[in-house]
Backbone atoms as SQL, in Angstrom:
CREATE TABLE atoms (id INTEGER PRIMARY KEY, chain TEXT, resi INTEGER, resn TEXT, atom TEXT, x REAL, y REAL, z REAL);
INSERT INTO atoms VALUES
  (1, 'A', 1, 'MET', 'N', -54.396, 39.794, 148.426),
  (2, 'A', 1, 'MET', 'CA', -55.352, 40.886, 148.449),
  (3, 'A', 1, 'MET', 'C', -54.766, 41.997, 149.308),
  (4, 'A', 2, 'ALA', 'N', -54.815, 43.211, 148.824),
  (5, 'A', 2, 'ALA', 'CA', -54.337, 44.360, 149.576),
  (6, 'A', 2, 'ALA', 'C', -55.323, 44.685, 150.699),
  (7, 'A', 3, 'ASP', 'N', -54.886, 45.502, 151.663),
  (8, 'A', 3, 'ASP', 'CA', -55.736, 45.855, 152.797),
  (9, 'A', 3, 'ASP', 'C', -57.004, 46.592, 152.381),
  (10, 'A', 4, 'ASP', 'N', -56.986, 47.295, 151.259),
  (11, 'A', 4, 'ASP', 'CA', -58.162, 48.058, 150.833),
  (12, 'A', 4, 'ASP', 'C', -59.137, 47.225, 150.004),
  (13, 'A', 5, 'GLY', 'N', -58.900, 45.921, 149.871),
  (14, 'A', 5, 'GLY', 'CA', -59.824, 45.049, 149.163),
  (15, 'A', 5, 'GLY', 'C', -59.558, 44.930, 147.676),
  (16, 'A', 6, 'ILE', 'N', -58.564, 45.623, 147.144),
  (17, 'A', 6, 'ILE', 'CA', -58.230, 45.534, 145.715),
  (18, 'A', 6, 'ILE', 'C', -57.242, 44.382, 145.519),
  (19, 'A', 7, 'ALA', 'N', -57.523, 43.533, 144.571),
  (20, 'A', 7, 'ALA', 'CA', -56.647, 42.396, 144.292),
  (21, 'A', 7, 'ALA', 'C', -55.293, 42.888, 143.783),
  (22, 'A', 8, 'LEU', 'N', -54.235, 42.233, 144.199),
  (23, 'A', 8, 'LEU', 'CA', -52.905, 42.604, 143.733),
  (24, 'A', 8, 'LEU', 'C', -52.639, 42.079, 142.334),
  (25, 'A', 9, 'TYR', 'N', -53.316, 41.035, 141.923),
  (26, 'A', 9, 'TYR', 'CA', -53.124, 40.454, 140.608),
  (27, 'A', 9, 'TYR', 'C', -54.439, 40.524, 139.850),
  (28, 'A', 10, 'ASN', 'N', -54.658, 41.620, 139.181),
  (29, 'A', 10, 'ASN', 'CA', -55.899, 41.806, 138.439),
  (30, 'A', 10, 'ASN', 'C', -55.593, 41.876, 136.944),
  (31, 'A', 11, 'ASN', 'N', -56.520, 42.300, 136.156),
  (32, 'A', 11, 'ASN', 'CA', -56.379, 42.335, 134.699),
  (33, 'A', 11, 'ASN', 'C', -55.990, 43.746, 134.251),
  (34, 'A', 12, 'HIS', 'N', -54.828, 44.230, 134.747),
  (35, 'A', 12, 'HIS', 'CA', -54.418, 45.605, 134.459),
  (36, 'A', 12, 'HIS', 'C', -53.372, 45.735, 133.361),
  (37, 'A', 13, 'LYS', 'N', -52.957, 44.648, 132.746),
  (38, 'A', 13, 'LYS', 'CA', -51.990, 44.745, 131.650),
  (39, 'A', 13, 'LYS', 'C', -52.672, 45.409, 130.447),
  (40, 'A', 14, 'ASP', 'N', -52.020, 46.430, 129.893),
  (41, 'A', 14, 'ASP', 'CA', -52.594, 47.156, 128.756),
  (42, 'A', 14, 'ASP', 'C', -52.628, 46.297, 127.501),
  (43, 'A', 15, 'SER', 'N', -53.710, 46.432, 126.743),
  (44, 'A', 15, 'SER', 'CA', -53.774, 45.842, 125.404),
  (45, 'A', 15, 'SER', 'C', -54.209, 46.933, 124.438),
  (46, 'A', 16, 'GLY', 'N', -53.841, 46.760, 123.192),
  (47, 'A', 16, 'GLY', 'CA', -54.077, 47.802, 122.204),
  (48, 'A', 16, 'GLY', 'C', -55.472, 47.776, 121.599),
  (49, 'A', 17, 'TRP', 'N', -55.889, 48.921, 121.086),
  (50, 'A', 17, 'TRP', 'CA', -57.106, 49.044, 120.285),
  (51, 'A', 17, 'TRP', 'C', -56.791, 49.987, 119.132),
  (52, 'A', 18, 'ASP', 'N', -57.483, 49.766, 118.033),
  (53, 'A', 18, 'ASP', 'CA', -57.245, 50.522, 116.804),
  (54, 'A', 18, 'ASP', 'C', -58.558, 50.565, 116.038),
  (55, 'A', 19, 'THR', 'N', -59.043, 51.748, 115.717),
  (56, 'A', 19, 'THR', 'CA', -60.355, 51.865, 115.095),
  (57, 'A', 19, 'THR', 'C', -60.456, 53.174, 114.322),
  (58, 'A', 20, 'TYR', 'N', -61.583, 53.391, 113.712),
  (59, 'A', 20, 'TYR', 'CA', -61.930, 54.686, 113.143),
  (60, 'A', 20, 'TYR', 'C', -63.118, 55.223, 113.927),
  (61, 'A', 21, 'LEU', 'N', -63.015, 56.460, 114.371),
  (62, 'A', 21, 'LEU', 'CA', -64.134, 57.124, 115.024),
  (63, 'A', 21, 'LEU', 'C', -64.970, 57.750, 113.920),
  (64, 'A', 22, 'THR', 'N', -66.211, 57.343, 113.836),
  (65, 'A', 22, 'THR', 'CA', -67.074, 57.796, 112.757),
  (66, 'A', 22, 'THR', 'C', -67.735, 59.128, 113.123),
  (67, 'A', 23, 'PRO', 'N', -68.130, 59.891, 112.118),
  (68, 'A', 23, 'PRO', 'CA', -68.805, 61.161, 112.395),
  (69, 'A', 23, 'PRO', 'C', -70.218, 60.943, 112.918),
  (70, 'A', 24, 'TRP', 'N', -70.794, 62.018, 113.410),
  (71, 'A', 24, 'TRP', 'CA', -72.195, 62.043, 113.829),
  (72, 'A', 24, 'TRP', 'C', -72.501, 61.064, 114.962),
  (73, 'A', 25, 'GLN', 'N', -71.614, 61.026, 115.928),
  (74, 'A', 25, 'GLN', 'CA', -71.831, 60.299, 117.174),
  (75, 'A', 25, 'GLN', 'C', -71.870, 58.775, 117.024),
  (76, 'A', 26, 'GLY', 'N', -71.272, 58.217, 115.978),
  (77, 'A', 26, 'GLY', 'CA', -71.141, 56.773, 115.872),
  (78, 'A', 26, 'GLY', 'C', -70.268, 56.245, 116.998),
  (79, 'A', 27, 'ILE', 'N', -70.487, 54.989, 117.393),
  (80, 'A', 27, 'ILE', 'CA', -69.756, 54.416, 118.531),
  (81, 'A', 27, 'ILE', 'C', -68.914, 53.229, 118.069),
  (82, 'A', 28, 'SER', 'N', -67.633, 53.257, 118.429),
  (83, 'A', 28, 'SER', 'CA', -66.726, 52.131, 118.228),
  (84, 'A', 28, 'SER', 'C', -66.505, 51.486, 119.596),
  (85, 'A', 29, 'GLN', 'N', -65.715, 50.423, 119.633),
  (86, 'A', 29, 'GLN', 'CA', -65.451, 49.765, 120.919),
  (87, 'A', 29, 'GLN', 'C', -64.145, 49.008, 120.882),
  (88, 'A', 30, 'THR', 'N', -63.612, 48.756, 122.069),
  (89, 'A', 30, 'THR', 'CA', -62.420, 47.931, 122.196),
  (90, 'A', 30, 'THR', 'C', -62.830, 46.463, 122.169),
  (91, 'A', 31, 'PRO', 'N', -61.881, 45.552, 121.981),
  (92, 'A', 31, 'PRO', 'CA', -62.184, 44.131, 122.205),
  (93, 'A', 31, 'PRO', 'C', -62.564, 43.933, 123.677),
  (94, 'A', 32, 'ASN', 'N', -63.332, 42.899, 123.979),
  (95, 'A', 32, 'ASN', 'CA', -63.731, 42.665, 125.366),
  (96, 'A', 32, 'ASN', 'C', -62.624, 41.971, 126.152),
  (97, 'A', 33, 'ARG', 'N', -62.644, 42.207, 127.465),
  (98, 'A', 33, 'ARG', 'CA', -61.730, 41.567, 128.415),
  (99, 'A', 33, 'ARG', 'C', -62.473, 41.364, 129.729),
  (100, 'A', 34, 'GLN', 'N', -61.923, 40.523, 130.591),
  (101, 'A', 34, 'GLN', 'CA', -62.593, 40.229, 131.856),
  (102, 'A', 34, 'GLN', 'C', -62.246, 41.263, 132.932),
  (103, 'A', 35, 'LYS', 'N', -63.279, 41.784, 133.560),
  (104, 'A', 35, 'LYS', 'CA', -63.132, 42.672, 134.725),
  (105, 'A', 35, 'LYS', 'C', -62.939, 41.769, 135.929),
  (106, 'A', 36, 'GLN', 'N', -61.839, 41.975, 136.694),
  (107, 'A', 36, 'GLN', 'CA', -61.511, 41.047, 137.778),
  (108, 'A', 36, 'GLN', 'C', -61.547, 41.659, 139.171),
  (109, 'A', 37, 'ASP', 'N', -61.736, 42.964, 139.264),
  (110, 'A', 37, 'ASP', 'CA', -61.838, 43.571, 140.593),
  (111, 'A', 37, 'ASP', 'C', -62.580, 44.899, 140.503),
  (112, 'A', 38, 'ALA', 'N', -62.665, 45.597, 141.621),
  (113, 'A', 38, 'ALA', 'CA', -63.451, 46.832, 141.700),
  (114, 'A', 38, 'ALA', 'C', -62.644, 48.085, 141.373),
  (115, 'A', 39, 'SER', 'N', -61.459, 47.935, 140.803),
  (116, 'A', 39, 'SER', 'CA', -60.641, 49.106, 140.461),
  (117, 'A', 39, 'SER', 'C', -61.214, 49.835, 139.241),
  (118, 'A', 40, 'TYR', 'N', -60.692, 51.027, 138.997),
  (119, 'A', 40, 'TYR', 'CA', -61.071, 51.798, 137.825),
  (120, 'A', 40, 'TYR', 'C', -60.626, 51.085, 136.548),
  (121, 'A', 41, 'GLY', 'N', -61.348, 51.295, 135.450),
  (122, 'A', 41, 'GLY', 'CA', -60.859, 50.904, 134.143),
  (123, 'A', 41, 'GLY', 'C', -59.836, 51.936, 133.691),
  (124, 'A', 42, 'TYR', 'N', -59.003, 51.571, 132.739),
  (125, 'A', 42, 'TYR', 'CA', -57.936, 52.464, 132.275),
  (126, 'A', 42, 'TYR', 'C', -57.950, 52.526, 130.753),
  (127, 'A', 43, 'ILE', 'N', -57.734, 53.722, 130.209),
  (128, 'A', 43, 'ILE', 'CA', -57.610, 53.883, 128.768),
  (129, 'A', 43, 'ILE', 'C', -56.710, 55.077, 128.465),
  (130, 'A', 44, 'LYS', 'N', -55.917, 54.935, 127.404),
  (131, 'A', 44, 'LYS', 'CA', -55.042, 56.026, 126.969),
  (132, 'A', 44, 'LYS', 'C', -55.015, 56.045, 125.443),
  (133, 'A', 45, 'PRO', 'N', -55.623, 57.061, 124.822),
  (134, 'A', 45, 'PRO', 'CA', -55.530, 57.182, 123.367),
  (135, 'A', 45, 'PRO', 'C', -54.134, 57.672, 122.969),
  (136, 'A', 46, 'THR', 'N', -53.498, 56.974, 122.046),
  (137, 'A', 46, 'THR', 'CA', -52.159, 57.355, 121.596),
  (138, 'A', 46, 'THR', 'C', -52.168, 57.954, 120.193),
  (139, 'A', 47, 'LYS', 'N', -53.304, 57.848, 119.504),
  (140, 'A', 47, 'LYS', 'CA', -53.435, 58.415, 118.155),
  (141, 'A', 47, 'LYS', 'C', -54.857, 58.943, 117.991),
  (142, 'A', 48, 'LEU', 'N', -54.979, 60.270, 117.844),
  (143, 'A', 48, 'LEU', 'CA', -56.287, 60.890, 117.607),
  (144, 'A', 48, 'LEU', 'C', -56.226, 62.000, 116.553),
  (145, 'A', 49, 'ASN', 'N', -55.040, 62.292, 116.045),
  (146, 'A', 49, 'ASN', 'CA', -54.865, 63.302, 114.994),
  (147, 'A', 49, 'ASN', 'C', -55.501, 64.649, 115.339),
  (148, 'A', 50, 'GLY', 'N', -55.361, 65.061, 116.608),
  (149, 'A', 50, 'GLY', 'CA', -55.870, 66.368, 117.017),
  (150, 'A', 50, 'GLY', 'C', -57.322, 66.380, 117.472),
  (151, 'A', 51, 'TYR', 'N', -58.008, 65.251, 117.364),
  (152, 'A', 51, 'TYR', 'CA', -59.405, 65.166, 117.797),
  (153, 'A', 51, 'TYR', 'C', -59.461, 64.718, 119.257),
  (154, 'A', 52, 'ARG', 'N', -60.647, 64.682, 119.821),
  (155, 'A', 52, 'ARG', 'CA', -60.843, 64.192, 121.191),
  (156, 'A', 52, 'ARG', 'C', -61.816, 63.025, 121.163),
  (157, 'A', 53, 'ILE', 'N', -61.735, 62.185, 122.198),
  (158, 'A', 53, 'ILE', 'CA', -62.532, 60.966, 122.244),
  (159, 'A', 53, 'ILE', 'C', -63.322, 60.902, 123.551),
  (160, 'A', 54, 'ARG', 'N', -64.556, 60.445, 123.461),
  (161, 'A', 54, 'ARG', 'CA', -65.395, 60.194, 124.642),
  (162, 'A', 54, 'ARG', 'C', -65.333, 58.692, 124.921),
  (163, 'A', 55, 'VAL', 'N', -65.086, 58.317, 126.170),
  (164, 'A', 55, 'VAL', 'CA', -64.924, 56.899, 126.532),
  (165, 'A', 55, 'VAL', 'C', -65.782, 56.546, 127.738),
  (166, 'A', 56, 'TRP', 'N', -66.272, 55.301, 127.774),
  (167, 'A', 56, 'TRP', 'CA', -66.978, 54.752, 128.925),
  (168, 'A', 56, 'TRP', 'C', -66.959, 53.233, 128.818),
  (169, 'A', 57, 'MET', 'N', -67.230, 52.552, 129.916),
  (170, 'A', 57, 'MET', 'CA', -67.189, 51.088, 129.957),
  (171, 'A', 57, 'MET', 'C', -68.610, 50.521, 129.972),
  (172, 'A', 58, 'THR', 'N', -68.787, 49.381, 129.284),
  (173, 'A', 58, 'THR', 'CA', -70.038, 48.618, 129.331),
  (174, 'A', 58, 'THR', 'C', -69.696, 47.135, 129.451),
  (175, 'A', 59, 'ARG', 'N', -70.715, 46.330, 129.728),
  (176, 'A', 59, 'ARG', 'CA', -70.545, 44.881, 129.600),
  (177, 'A', 59, 'ARG', 'C', -70.345, 44.567, 128.122),
  (178, 'A', 60, 'MET', 'N', -69.860, 43.373, 127.838),
  (179, 'A', 60, 'MET', 'CA', -69.621, 42.959, 126.460),
  (180, 'A', 60, 'MET', 'C', -70.883, 43.083, 125.616),
  (181, 'A', 61, 'ASN', 'N', -72.053, 42.830, 126.206),
  (182, 'A', 61, 'ASN', 'CA', -73.312, 42.886, 125.467),
  (183, 'A', 61, 'ASN', 'C', -73.888, 44.305, 125.377),
  (184, 'A', 62, 'GLY', 'N', -73.145, 45.299, 125.878),
  (185, 'A', 62, 'GLY', 'CA', -73.584, 46.683, 125.818),
  (186, 'A', 62, 'GLY', 'C', -74.344, 47.163, 127.038),
  (187, 'A', 63, 'GLU', 'N', -74.637, 46.259, 127.967),
  (188, 'A', 63, 'GLU', 'CA', -75.382, 46.629, 129.175),
  (189, 'A', 63, 'GLU', 'C', -74.574, 47.604, 130.030),
  (190, 'A', 64, 'SER', 'N', -75.244, 48.552, 130.624),
  (191, 'A', 64, 'SER', 'CA', -74.605, 49.560, 131.460),
  (192, 'A', 64, 'SER', 'C', -73.962, 48.943, 132.692),
  (193, 'A', 65, 'VAL', 'N', -72.813, 49.490, 133.076),
  (194, 'A', 65, 'VAL', 'CA', -72.166, 49.132, 134.336),
  (195, 'A', 65, 'VAL', 'C', -72.024, 50.379, 135.217),
  (196, 'A', 66, 'GLY', 'N', -72.844, 51.389, 134.943),
  (197, 'A', 66, 'GLY', 'CA', -72.801, 52.615, 135.736),
  (198, 'A', 66, 'GLY', 'C', -71.526, 53.409, 135.537),
  (199, 'A', 67, 'SER', 'N', -70.978, 53.354, 134.345),
  (200, 'A', 67, 'SER', 'CA', -69.699, 53.996, 134.059),
  (201, 'A', 67, 'SER', 'C', -69.839, 55.503, 133.888),
  (202, 'A', 68, 'GLU', 'N', -68.834, 56.212, 134.386),
  (203, 'A', 68, 'GLU', 'CA', -68.737, 57.620, 134.045),
  (204, 'A', 68, 'GLU', 'C', -68.258, 57.736, 132.594),
  (205, 'A', 69, 'ARG', 'N', -68.479, 58.871, 131.980),
  (206, 'A', 69, 'ARG', 'CA', -67.979, 59.146, 130.629),
  (207, 'A', 69, 'ARG', 'C', -66.953, 60.246, 130.736),
  (208, 'A', 70, 'LYS', 'N', -65.824, 60.044, 130.054),
  (209, 'A', 70, 'LYS', 'CA', -64.761, 61.048, 130.056),
  (210, 'A', 70, 'LYS', 'C', -64.404, 61.406, 128.626),
  (211, 'A', 71, 'VAL', 'N', -63.974, 62.640, 128.435),
  (212, 'A', 71, 'VAL', 'CA', -63.466, 63.094, 127.154),
  (213, 'A', 71, 'VAL', 'C', -61.959, 63.257, 127.303),
  (214, 'A', 72, 'LEU', 'N', -61.208, 62.599, 126.402),
  (215, 'A', 72, 'LEU', 'CA', -59.752, 62.581, 126.482),
  (216, 'A', 72, 'LEU', 'C', -59.126, 63.094, 125.193),
  (217, 'A', 73, 'SER', 'N', -57.926, 63.643, 125.329),
  (218, 'A', 73, 'SER', 'CA', -57.106, 64.045, 124.189),
  (219, 'A', 73, 'SER', 'C', -56.003, 63.011, 123.997),
  (220, 'A', 74, 'GLN', 'N', -55.319, 63.087, 122.867),
  (221, 'A', 74, 'GLN', 'CA', -54.221, 62.160, 122.589),
  (222, 'A', 74, 'GLN', 'C', -53.179, 62.237, 123.690),
  (223, 'A', 75, 'GLY', 'N', -52.776, 61.067, 124.208),
  (224, 'A', 75, 'GLY', 'CA', -51.754, 60.986, 125.249),
  (225, 'A', 75, 'GLY', 'C', -52.275, 61.138, 126.665),
  (226, 'A', 76, 'GLN', 'N', -53.532, 61.504, 126.829),
  (227, 'A', 76, 'GLN', 'CA', -54.113, 61.704, 128.155),
  (228, 'A', 76, 'GLN', 'C', -54.615, 60.377, 128.715),
  (229, 'A', 77, 'GLU', 'N', -54.258, 60.073, 129.958),
  (230, 'A', 77, 'GLU', 'CA', -54.727, 58.852, 130.614),
  (231, 'A', 77, 'GLU', 'C', -56.106, 59.083, 131.212),
  (232, 'A', 78, 'GLY', 'N', -56.958, 58.063, 131.119),
  (233, 'A', 78, 'GLY', 'CA', -58.273, 58.128, 131.722),
  (234, 'A', 78, 'GLY', 'C', -58.489, 56.955, 132.654),
  (235, 'A', 79, 'PHE', 'N', -58.856, 57.246, 133.883),
  (236, 'A', 79, 'PHE', 'CA', -59.235, 56.220, 134.852),
  (237, 'A', 79, 'PHE', 'C', -60.752, 56.318, 134.994),
  (238, 'A', 80, 'ILE', 'N', -61.452, 55.266, 134.572),
  (239, 'A', 80, 'ILE', 'CA', -62.895, 55.293, 134.408),
  (240, 'A', 80, 'ILE', 'C', -63.584, 54.571, 135.569),
  (241, 'A', 81, 'SER', 'N', -64.331, 55.335, 136.366),
  (242, 'A', 81, 'SER', 'CA', -65.078, 54.696, 137.459),
  (243, 'A', 81, 'SER', 'C', -66.322, 54.015, 136.886),
  (244, 'A', 82, 'GLN', 'N', -66.645, 52.883, 137.454),
  (245, 'A', 82, 'GLN', 'CA', -67.784, 52.070, 137.017),
  (246, 'A', 82, 'GLN', 'C', -68.033, 51.001, 138.056),
  (247, 'A', 83, 'TYR', 'N', -69.121, 50.241, 137.896),
  (248, 'A', 83, 'TYR', 'CA', -69.520, 49.255, 138.902),
  (249, 'A', 83, 'TYR', 'C', -69.691, 47.857, 138.303),
  (250, 'A', 84, 'ALA', 'N', -68.894, 47.538, 137.295),
  (251, 'A', 84, 'ALA', 'CA', -69.018, 46.235, 136.626),
  (252, 'A', 84, 'ALA', 'C', -68.808, 45.085, 137.611),
  (253, 'A', 85, 'TYR', 'N', -67.716, 45.110, 138.340),
  (254, 'A', 85, 'TYR', 'CA', -67.402, 44.017, 139.257),
  (255, 'A', 85, 'TYR', 'C', -68.389, 43.965, 140.422),
  (256, 'A', 86, 'GLU', 'N', -68.749, 45.134, 140.946),
  (257, 'A', 86, 'GLU', 'CA', -69.668, 45.178, 142.079),
  (258, 'A', 86, 'GLU', 'C', -71.049, 44.637, 141.700),
  (259, 'A', 87, 'ARG', 'N', -71.492, 44.871, 140.482),
  (260, 'A', 87, 'ARG', 'CA', -72.826, 44.443, 140.048),
  (261, 'A', 87, 'ARG', 'C', -72.851, 43.022, 139.489),
  (262, 'A', 88, 'PHE', 'N', -71.762, 42.618, 138.787),
  (263, 'A', 88, 'PHE', 'CA', -71.807, 41.364, 138.035),
  (264, 'A', 88, 'PHE', 'C', -70.686, 40.386, 138.370),
  (265, 'A', 89, 'GLY', 'N', -69.759, 40.752, 139.262),
  (266, 'A', 89, 'GLY', 'CA', -68.614, 39.888, 139.537),
  (267, 'A', 89, 'GLY', 'C', -67.652, 39.901, 138.360),
  (268, 'A', 90, 'ARG', 'N', -66.947, 38.805, 138.174),
  (269, 'A', 90, 'ARG', 'CA', -66.026, 38.723, 137.028),
  (270, 'A', 90, 'ARG', 'C', -66.852, 38.642, 135.756),
  (271, 'A', 91, 'VAL', 'N', -66.732, 39.659, 134.920),
  (272, 'A', 91, 'VAL', 'CA', -67.591, 39.793, 133.752),
  (273, 'A', 91, 'VAL', 'C', -66.787, 40.374, 132.593),
  (274, 'A', 92, 'GLN', 'N', -67.167, 40.023, 131.372),
  (275, 'A', 92, 'GLN', 'CA', -66.521, 40.563, 130.178),
  (276, 'A', 92, 'GLN', 'C', -67.013, 41.995, 129.943),
  (277, 'A', 93, 'VAL', 'N', -66.065, 42.921, 129.781),
  (278, 'A', 93, 'VAL', 'CA', -66.381, 44.333, 129.555),
  (279, 'A', 93, 'VAL', 'C', -65.594, 44.850, 128.361),
  (280, 'A', 94, 'ARG', 'N', -65.972, 46.032, 127.909),
  (281, 'A', 94, 'ARG', 'CA', -65.220, 46.731, 126.857),
  (282, 'A', 94, 'ARG', 'C', -65.409, 48.218, 127.053),
  (283, 'A', 95, 'MET', 'N', -64.528, 48.990, 126.430),
  (284, 'A', 95, 'MET', 'CA', -64.674, 50.442, 126.423),
  (285, 'A', 95, 'MET', 'C', -65.404, 50.841, 125.145),
  (286, 'A', 96, 'LYS', 'N', -66.344, 51.740, 125.285),
  (287, 'A', 96, 'LYS', 'CA', -67.006, 52.354, 124.143),
  (288, 'A', 96, 'LYS', 'C', -66.231, 53.613, 123.791),
  (289, 'A', 97, 'LEU', 'N', -66.122, 53.887, 122.497),
  (290, 'A', 97, 'LEU', 'CA', -65.305, 54.986, 121.986),
  (291, 'A', 97, 'LEU', 'C', -66.140, 55.826, 121.038),
  (292, 'A', 98, 'GLN', 'N', -66.151, 57.124, 121.266),
  (293, 'A', 98, 'GLN', 'CA', -66.980, 58.000, 120.438),
  (294, 'A', 98, 'GLN', 'C', -66.220, 59.289, 120.157),
  (295, 'A', 99, 'ASN', 'N', -66.288, 59.758, 118.914),
  (296, 'A', 99, 'ASN', 'CA', -65.660, 61.014, 118.563),
  (297, 'A', 99, 'ASN', 'C', -66.323, 62.135, 119.357),
  (298, 'A', 100, 'ALA', 'N', -65.537, 62.900, 120.085),
  (299, 'A', 100, 'ALA', 'CA', -66.077, 63.985, 120.904),
  (300, 'A', 100, 'ALA', 'C', -65.886, 65.337, 120.236),
  (301, 'A', 101, 'THR', 'N', -65.410, 65.328, 118.997),
  (302, 'A', 101, 'THR', 'CA', -65.196, 66.559, 118.248),
  (303, 'A', 101, 'THR', 'C', -66.127, 66.550, 117.045),
  (304, 'A', 102, 'ALA', 'N', -66.835, 67.642, 116.832),
  (305, 'A', 102, 'ALA', 'CA', -67.737, 67.726, 115.671),
  (306, 'A', 102, 'ALA', 'C', -66.917, 67.635, 114.391),
  (307, 'A', 103, 'THR', 'N', -67.218, 66.633, 113.565),
  (308, 'A', 103, 'THR', 'CA', -66.504, 66.437, 112.311),
  (309, 'A', 103, 'THR', 'C', -67.374, 65.629, 111.362),
  (310, 'A', 104, 'SER', 'N', -67.076, 65.703, 110.099),
  (311, 'A', 104, 'SER', 'CA', -67.808, 64.908, 109.111),
  (312, 'A', 104, 'SER', 'C', -66.909, 63.860, 108.473),
  (313, 'A', 105, 'VAL', 'N', -65.753, 63.592, 109.089),
  (314, 'A', 105, 'VAL', 'CA', -64.812, 62.612, 108.545),
  (315, 'A', 105, 'VAL', 'C', -64.573, 61.493, 109.555),
  (316, 'A', 106, 'ASN', 'N', -64.144, 60.332, 109.048),
  (317, 'A', 106, 'ASN', 'CA', -63.706, 59.244, 109.924),
  (318, 'A', 106, 'ASN', 'C', -62.333, 59.605, 110.482),
  (319, 'A', 107, 'VAL', 'N', -62.147, 59.413, 111.771),
  (320, 'A', 107, 'VAL', 'CA', -60.900, 59.774, 112.435),
  (321, 'A', 107, 'VAL', 'C', -60.174, 58.501, 112.859),
  (322, 'A', 108, 'PRO', 'N', -58.957, 58.258, 112.329),
  (323, 'A', 108, 'PRO', 'CA', -58.203, 57.097, 112.795),
  (324, 'A', 108, 'PRO', 'C', -57.807, 57.304, 114.255),
  (325, 'A', 109, 'ALA', 'N', -58.013, 56.264, 115.059),
  (326, 'A', 109, 'ALA', 'CA', -57.729, 56.353, 116.493),
  (327, 'A', 109, 'ALA', 'C', -57.117, 55.050, 116.980),
  (328, 'A', 110, 'ALA', 'N', -56.231, 55.149, 117.950),
  (329, 'A', 110, 'ALA', 'CA', -55.589, 53.968, 118.541),
  (330, 'A', 110, 'ALA', 'C', -55.176, 54.292, 119.960),
  (331, 'A', 111, 'GLY', 'N', -54.900, 53.246, 120.718),
  (332, 'A', 111, 'GLY', 'CA', -54.450, 53.444, 122.078),
  (333, 'A', 111, 'GLY', 'C', -54.328, 52.137, 122.815),
  (334, 'A', 112, 'VAL', 'N', -54.285, 52.224, 124.133),
  (335, 'A', 112, 'VAL', 'CA', -54.215, 51.055, 125.002),
  (336, 'A', 112, 'VAL', 'C', -55.302, 51.171, 126.067),
  (337, 'A', 113, 'TRP', 'N', -55.696, 50.011, 126.623),
  (338, 'A', 113, 'TRP', 'CA', -56.689, 50.010, 127.684),
  (339, 'A', 113, 'TRP', 'C', -56.543, 48.766, 128.521),
  (340, 'A', 114, 'SER', 'N', -57.144, 48.798, 129.705),
  (341, 'A', 114, 'SER', 'CA', -57.258, 47.604, 130.538),
  (342, 'A', 114, 'SER', 'C', -58.522, 47.734, 131.388),
  (343, 'A', 115, 'PRO', 'N', -59.187, 46.616, 131.663),
  (344, 'A', 115, 'PRO', 'CA', -60.426, 46.672, 132.435),
  (345, 'A', 115, 'PRO', 'C', -60.182, 46.985, 133.913),
  (346, 'A', 116, 'ASP', 'N', -58.999, 46.676, 134.415),
  (347, 'A', 116, 'ASP', 'CA', -58.644, 46.943, 135.805),
  (348, 'A', 116, 'ASP', 'C', -57.420, 47.869, 135.834),
  (349, 'A', 117, 'SER', 'N', -57.175, 48.496, 136.952),
  (350, 'A', 117, 'SER', 'CA', -55.984, 49.345, 137.089),
  (351, 'A', 117, 'SER', 'C', -55.306, 49.038, 138.414),
  (352, 'A', 118, 'VAL', 'N', -54.086, 49.524, 138.547),
  (353, 'A', 118, 'VAL', 'CA', -53.325, 49.285, 139.787),
  (354, 'A', 118, 'VAL', 'C', -53.500, 50.443, 140.735);
C-alpha cells in the first residue's frame, strides 16, 4: 500500500470495449470489472468516427456510485472520479457510454477502460 492509501496492485490493466452508440441518448456499457481501490476509473475511446462520447461509472446493476460524467473525443483519456470503493468496497462496476453528439445514426465506438487507475 502506498503512503496515500492507494493500493499498488489494483485493477488498472486496460481491457477493450466495442459497441455502437445509438441515437437519441441511448446508453451502452462496458463489460463489468471489479473496483479494487479508491482511485479514479479510466477510459480512452480509440474509435468514435468524429463523434464525442459521454462516460460515467455505475455498479454492475446500474446503481449510482456518485460518478462524475465526462465528454470525451477520440484518443482523449478520461479519469473518472466516483465513490464505488468508498461506498461498497470491492464491487463490480462498468462504464456507461452515451453518444454526446446529436445524430440520428448508430455510431461505431471502441476503446479501453479500467475500473482503477495508477
